[in-house]
Every structure is written in C-alpha cells, then in structure tokens.
C-alpha positions in Angstrom: 13.6 -25.0 -1.0 12.3 -26.4 -4.2 8.5 -26.1 -4.9 6.2 -27.5 -7.6 3.6 -24.9 -8.3 0.4 -25.1 -10.4 -0.8 -21.6 -11.4 -2.0 -22.5 -14.9 -2.4 -25.8 -16.7 1.3 -26.9 -16.3 3.2 -27.6 -13.0 6.4 -25.5 -12.7 9.4 -26.2 -10.4 10.9 -23.2 -8.7 13.6 -22.7 -6.1 12.8 -20.1 -3.5 14.0 -18.9 -0.2 10.9 -18.6 2.1 10.4 -15.2 3.9 6.9 -15.4 5.4 3.6 -17.2 5.3 0.4 -15.2 6.0 -3.2 -15.0 4.8 -2.9 -18.2 2.8 0.2 -17.0 0.8 3.9 -17.8 0.8 6.2 -14.8 0.3 9.6 -15.9 -0.9 12.8 -14.8 -2.7 13.7 -16.2 -6.1 17.4 -15.6 -6.0 18.0 -16.9 -9.6 15.8 -14.1 -11.0 16.4 -11.6 -8.2 12.7 -11.1 -7.5 10.3 -11.6 -4.6 7.3 -13.8 -5.3 4.0 -14.3 -3.5 2.2 -17.6 -4.1 -1.1 -18.9 -2.9 -0.5 -22.0 -0.7 -3.2 -23.8 -2.6 -1.0 -23.6 -5.8 1.9 -25.5 -4.1 1.7 -29.2 -4.8 5.2 -30.3 -3.7 7.9 -29.1 -1.3 11.5 -30.5 -1.3 14.8 -29.5 0.2 13.8 -28.1 3.5 17.0 -29.5 5.1 15.3 -30.1 8.5 17.7 -31.4 11.2 16.5 -34.2 13.5 
C-alpha cells in the first residue's frame, strides 16, 4: 500500500506492506529499503493501493 505520512513539515509518500496495527501505531515492512517501520496512525494522511476486492 502507498501512504502519505507527515512526521515533520513535509509530507512523504512511502510504499509499505502492513504487518500489524496496535496501540495507535502501524507496523509495516518497507521492502525497498529492507527495514521495518512503525508509524503513528495520526501521521498518516492518505492511503492508496489497498487492492480490496468487492
């Protein structure tokens, strides 16, 4: 999924694979950089590319 995140002054687009949501945070894998990230949900301003089937 593609997220827009605001942690400082500038919004940043990141592509992540979600792993878990708990305690107001998203834990996800950034495959491009081969790291795991934890982001506060309040910092996420846009979500795209969930690929939900209807």
